C-alpha positions as CSV (number, residue, x, y, z in Angstrom):
1,M,25.0,105.3,-112.9
2,G,27.2,103.5,-115.7
3,F,28.5,100.0,-115.6
4,Y,31.5,99.4,-113.3
5,T,34.1,96.6,-114.3
6,L,35.4,94.9,-111.2
7,Y,39.0,93.5,-110.7
8,H,40.5,91.1,-108.2
9,R,44.1,90.7,-107.0
10,L,45.6,88.3,-104.5
11,A,46.9,90.5,-101.7
12,S,50.4,89.8,-100.6
13,K,51.6,89.7,-97.1
14,D,54.5,91.4,-95.2
15,A,56.9,90.0,-92.7
16,H,54.3,90.2,-89.8
17,G,51.7,88.2,-91.9
18,N,49.5,91.1,-92.6
19,A,47.8,91.7,-95.9
20,N,49.3,94.5,-98.1
21,V,46.1,96.0,-99.3
22,N,46.6,97.0,-102.9
23,A,44.2,98.6,-105.3
24,N,43.6,98.5,-109.0
25,R,42.2,101.6,-110.7
26,G,40.1,101.5,-113.8
27,L,37.9,103.7,-115.9
28,C,34.1,102.9,-115.8
29,M,31.8,103.5,-119.0
30,D,31.0,107.1,-117.9
31,G,34.9,108.0,-118.1
32,K,35.4,108.7,-114.3
33,L,38.3,107.3,-112.6
34,Q,37.2,104.9,-110.0
35,T,39.1,102.7,-107.2
36,Y,39.0,98.9,-107.1
37,A,40.3,97.9,-103.7
38,V,41.4,94.4,-102.2
39,Q,39.6,94.3,-98.8
40,T,40.7,90.8,-97.2
41,P,44.1,89.1,-96.8
42,E,42.8,86.6,-99.7
43,Y,40.8,87.1,-102.8
44,S,38.3,89.9,-102.9
45,I,37.2,92.9,-105.0
46,G,35.5,96.1,-104.4
47,C,34.3,99.2,-106.3
48,Y,34.3,102.6,-104.8
49,K,32.6,105.7,-106.1
50,G,33.8,108.9,-104.8
51,D,35.5,108.8,-101.3
52,E,36.8,105.5,-101.0
53,S,37.5,106.0,-97.1
54,S,33.8,105.5,-96.5
55,S,32.2,102.1,-96.5
56,K,29.0,103.6,-97.7
57,N,30.4,104.5,-101.1
58,M,31.1,100.7,-101.8
59,L,29.2,99.7,-104.8
60,A,30.1,96.2,-105.2
61,A,32.2,93.6,-103.4
62,S,32.9,89.9,-103.6
63,V,35.0,88.1,-100.9
64,R,35.8,84.6,-99.8
65,R,33.0,83.5,-97.1
66,D,35.8,81.4,-95.2
67,L,37.4,84.6,-94.1
68,F,34.4,86.1,-92.4
69,D,32.1,84.9,-89.7
70,P,28.8,84.0,-91.5
71,K,26.6,85.1,-88.4
72,T,28.2,88.4,-87.7
73,G,30.4,89.4,-90.8
74,R,33.5,89.9,-88.6
75,V,36.8,89.1,-90.3
76,Y,38.5,86.1,-88.8
77,L,41.6,87.0,-86.7
78,S,40.8,90.8,-86.8
79,D,41.5,90.8,-83.0
80,R,45.0,89.5,-83.5
81,R,47.8,91.7,-81.9
82,H,51.3,92.2,-83.3
83,W,54.5,91.4,-81.7
84,V,55.2,95.0,-80.5
85,D,51.8,96.1,-79.5
86,Q,52.5,95.7,-75.9
87,L,55.4,98.3,-76.2
88,K,53.2,101.0,-77.5
89,P,52.9,103.9,-75.0
90,R,49.1,103.6,-74.4
91,N,49.3,99.9,-73.9
92,M,52.5,100.0,-71.7
93,A,50.8,102.7,-69.5
94,V,47.6,100.7,-69.0
95,T,49.7,97.6,-68.3
96,C,51.7,99.6,-65.7
97,V,48.6,101.0,-64.0
98,R,46.9,97.5,-64.0
99,L,49.8,95.6,-62.6
100,S,50.5,98.2,-60.0
101,A,46.8,98.1,-58.8
102,L,46.9,94.3,-58.9
103,Q,50.2,94.1,-56.8
104,L,48.8,96.7,-54.1
105,G,45.4,94.7,-53.9
106,Q,47.3,91.4,-53.6
107,I,49.4,92.7,-50.8
108,T,46.5,94.5,-49.2
109,A,44.4,91.4,-49.2
110,G,47.3,89.3,-47.9
111,Y,47.9,91.5,-45.1
112,Y,44.4,91.4,-43.7
113,N,44.0,87.9,-44.4
114,D,47.1,87.1,-42.3
115,L,45.9,89.4,-39.7
116,L,42.8,87.7,-39.3
117,D,44.6,84.4,-39.1
118,E,46.8,85.9,-36.2
119,T,43.8,87.3,-34.4
120,M,42.1,84.0,-34.3
121,R,45.3,82.2,-33.3
122,L,45.6,84.6,-30.3
123,D,42.0,84.4,-29.4
124,R,42.4,80.6,-29.1
125,K,45.2,81.0,-26.9
126,V,43.3,83.3,-24.6
127,M,40.2,80.8,-24.5
128,D,42.4,77.8,-23.7
129,M,42.1,77.3,-20.1
130,D,45.7,75.7,-19.8
131,D,47.3,78.9,-21.6
132,P,48.2,81.6,-19.1
133,M,47.9,84.3,-22.0
134,T,45.4,87.2,-20.9
135,R,43.3,89.3,-23.3
136,E,45.4,92.3,-22.7
137,Q,48.6,90.4,-23.6
138,A,46.9,89.0,-26.9
139,D,45.7,92.6,-27.8
140,M,49.3,93.9,-27.3
141,L,50.8,91.1,-29.4
142,E,48.3,91.6,-32.2
143,R,49.0,95.3,-32.4
144,I,52.9,94.6,-32.4
145,W,52.4,92.1,-35.2
146,S,50.1,94.5,-37.2
147,E,52.5,97.4,-36.9
148,T,55.6,95.2,-37.8
149,E,53.9,93.4,-40.8
150,W,52.5,96.7,-42.2
151,S,56.0,98.4,-42.2
152,R,57.5,95.4,-43.7
153,R,54.8,94.6,-46.5
154,F,54.0,98.2,-47.6
155,D,57.7,99.2,-47.7
156,F,58.0,101.3,-50.8
157,T,61.1,99.7,-52.2
158,S,59.7,96.2,-51.8
159,I,56.5,97.2,-53.6
160,S,58.4,98.9,-56.2
161,M,60.5,95.8,-56.8
162,K,57.4,93.5,-57.1
163,I,55.8,96.0,-59.4
164,K,59.1,96.1,-61.6
165,E,59.1,92.1,-61.7
166,S,55.4,91.9,-62.5
167,I,56.0,94.3,-65.5
168,I,58.8,92.4,-66.8
169,T,57.2,89.1,-66.4
170,A,53.9,90.7,-68.2
171,Q,56.1,91.6,-71.2
172,L,57.8,88.3,-71.5
173,T,54.4,86.6,-71.1
174,S,53.2,88.7,-74.0
175,L,56.0,87.6,-76.2
176,V,55.4,83.9,-75.4
177,V,51.5,84.4,-76.0
178,R,52.4,86.1,-79.5
179,G,54.6,83.0,-80.1
180,L,52.0,80.5,-79.3
181,E,49.4,82.5,-81.3
182,S,51.5,82.3,-84.4
183,I,51.8,78.5,-84.0
184,V,48.0,78.0,-83.7
185,V,47.4,80.3,-86.7
186,A,50.0,78.2,-88.7
187,N,48.6,74.9,-87.8
188,C,44.7,75.4,-87.5
189,T,42.1,76.6,-89.6
190,V,41.3,80.3,-89.6
191,Q,37.9,79.6,-87.7
192,V,39.6,77.6,-84.9
193,A,42.6,79.9,-84.6
194,D,40.1,82.8,-84.4
195,S,38.4,81.4,-81.4
196,Y,41.7,81.2,-79.5
197,I,42.9,84.7,-80.5
198,I,39.7,86.6,-80.1
199,D,39.6,89.6,-77.7
200,P,37.0,88.9,-75.1
201,F,36.6,92.6,-74.1
202,K,35.9,93.4,-77.8
203,E,33.7,90.2,-78.3
204,A,31.5,91.2,-75.4
205,K,31.0,94.6,-76.7
206,R,30.3,93.5,-80.1
207,K,27.6,91.0,-78.7
208,F,25.7,93.5,-76.6
209,E,25.7,96.0,-79.6
210,R,24.4,93.4,-82.0
211,D,22.3,90.8,-80.0
212,Y,21.4,92.6,-76.8
213,D,17.7,92.8,-75.8
214,S,16.6,93.3,-72.1
215,T,13.5,91.5,-72.5
216,G,14.5,88.9,-75.0
217,E,11.1,89.0,-76.7
218,N,12.2,90.4,-80.0
219,G,14.6,87.6,-81.2
220,G,17.6,89.2,-79.1
221,K,19.7,87.7,-76.2
222,T,19.4,88.7,-72.6
223,K,22.4,89.4,-70.3
224,G,22.2,85.9,-69.1
225,D,22.4,84.3,-72.6
226,I,25.5,86.7,-73.5
227,G,27.1,85.9,-70.1
228,K,26.8,82.2,-71.0
229,E,28.2,82.7,-74.3
230,M,31.3,85.0,-72.9
231,A,32.0,82.1,-70.5
232,V,32.6,79.8,-73.3
233,V,34.6,82.5,-75.5
234,C,36.9,83.4,-72.4
235,L,37.7,79.6,-72.0
236,R,39.2,79.5,-75.3
237,A,40.4,83.1,-75.7
238,N,42.2,83.0,-72.3
239,A,43.8,79.6,-72.9
240,I,46.9,80.7,-74.6
241,A,47.5,83.4,-72.1
242,F,47.2,81.2,-69.3
243,F,49.5,78.6,-70.7
244,A,52.0,81.3,-71.6
245,E,51.9,82.4,-68.0
246,Y,52.6,79.0,-66.8
247,I,55.5,78.7,-69.2
248,V,57.1,81.8,-67.9
249,S,56.5,80.9,-64.2
250,Q,57.8,77.5,-64.8
251,C,61.1,78.9,-66.2
252,R,61.3,81.2,-63.4
253,L,60.9,78.4,-60.8
254,A,63.3,76.3,-62.5
255,Y,66.0,79.2,-62.7
256,S,65.4,79.7,-58.9
257,T,65.5,76.2,-57.9
258,F,68.5,74.8,-60.1
259,Y,70.6,78.0,-60.6
260,K,70.0,80.7,-58.2
261,N,69.5,78.8,-54.9
262,Y,71.1,75.4,-56.1
263,S,72.8,73.4,-53.5
264,K,74.7,70.2,-54.5
265,S,74.4,68.9,-51.0
266,D,70.4,68.6,-51.0
267,K,69.6,67.8,-54.4
268,E,66.7,65.3,-53.6
269,E,65.2,67.6,-51.2
270,Q,65.2,70.5,-54.0
271,M,63.7,68.2,-56.6
272,K,60.9,67.5,-54.2
273,L,60.2,71.1,-53.7
274,F,60.5,71.9,-57.5
275,L,57.9,69.2,-58.4
276,K,55.5,70.1,-55.7
277,A,55.8,73.8,-56.7
278,S,55.4,72.8,-60.3
279,S,52.3,70.7,-59.7
280,T,50.8,73.5,-57.5
281,L,51.5,76.1,-60.4
282,A,49.9,73.9,-63.0
283,F,46.7,73.3,-60.7
284,S,46.5,77.2,-60.0
285,R,46.8,78.0,-63.7
286,M,44.0,75.4,-64.6
287,L,41.9,76.6,-61.8
288,G,42.5,80.3,-62.6
289,L,41.4,79.8,-66.2
290,L,38.1,78.2,-64.9
291,A,37.6,80.9,-62.5
292,S,38.1,83.6,-64.9
293,C,35.4,82.0,-67.3
294,A,33.0,82.1,-64.3
295,G,34.1,85.5,-63.4
296,A,33.3,86.8,-66.8
297,C,29.9,85.2,-66.8
298,V,29.1,86.9,-63.4
299,G,30.7,90.2,-64.5
300,T,28.7,90.3,-67.6
301,L,25.3,89.5,-65.7
302,V,26.1,91.9,-62.7
303,L,27.6,95.1,-64.4
304,P,25.8,97.2,-67.2
305,P,25.8,96.0,-70.6
306,G,29.1,96.2,-72.5
307,G,32.7,94.6,-72.2
308,Y,33.8,96.0,-68.9
309,G,31.7,93.5,-66.7
310,T,33.3,90.7,-68.7
311,L,37.0,92.0,-68.2
312,L,36.5,92.9,-64.7
313,G,34.9,89.8,-63.7
314,S,37.5,87.7,-65.5
315,N,40.4,89.5,-63.7
316,I,38.6,89.2,-60.2
317,G,38.1,85.5,-60.8
318,D,41.7,84.8,-61.6
319,S,43.1,87.1,-58.6
320,L,40.8,85.3,-56.1
321,V,42.2,81.8,-57.1
322,A,45.8,83.1,-57.1
323,N,45.2,84.5,-53.5
324,L,43.6,81.3,-52.4
325,I,46.3,79.2,-53.8
326,K,49.1,81.3,-52.0
């Protein structure tokens, strides 16, 4: 193998902040044309021999260490999404299916929770010696309530409207998330910004592929160790998303209170209701963030190794808190 002359170039960035990966070409001493590629958004050099699409053919490279995680070699901010990623067909389909399932789950859980409350209320009336209600009357009232609420809550038009609103809200929230991420990237170091932008699902998969050892005797990590780490990862990684959801929900609440249902004759009462709803919303989002972290840890422990336990547990934790608050 002959000697290779390595070049370096400062890669420029496009309007989205992504590196325009350029390449310099030069001749090595044996006279064959080689490719010298810029690999990172900053200074880096690389020499490829033969097929430059294969990382196995890289012969030499030099990169700035502050752009990589020194423990894992992962490029910081590699999980960052673009502004229009949520509008891609696959992502849009996943969002629609997920939100539809979430809405149906919340409606079903709310129905059976209210049915249990109604049943207990009627049972107390039957057991009350001062109340003339009999068991047959209570069963009839329970059946009437069940049929009425089922037809009202599981109406196709009503469910469709709720799903539509949730999808629109999700898209607005995604845009707010992208904006908050841009603010974090512009004002924090790349290491700090990466901790708030990292994808918990991908990070969980990487941890299991890199560190998992079921026994923990060979220097690896058990599911318990990874679960604890994922709880901390999710606390930061989900903070921006929960704050963006709070901003969108707060804007909807303000619009509904002061514009859609505004009443000049009852300003004081509306303000009290608005402040109460705002405090409840803030509390629910903070509690939801903590519950999603705990759920991510439990999901990582319970389900098989991989990122799906983290993802499912995080969503279940947030959903449980949302239902309890309601």
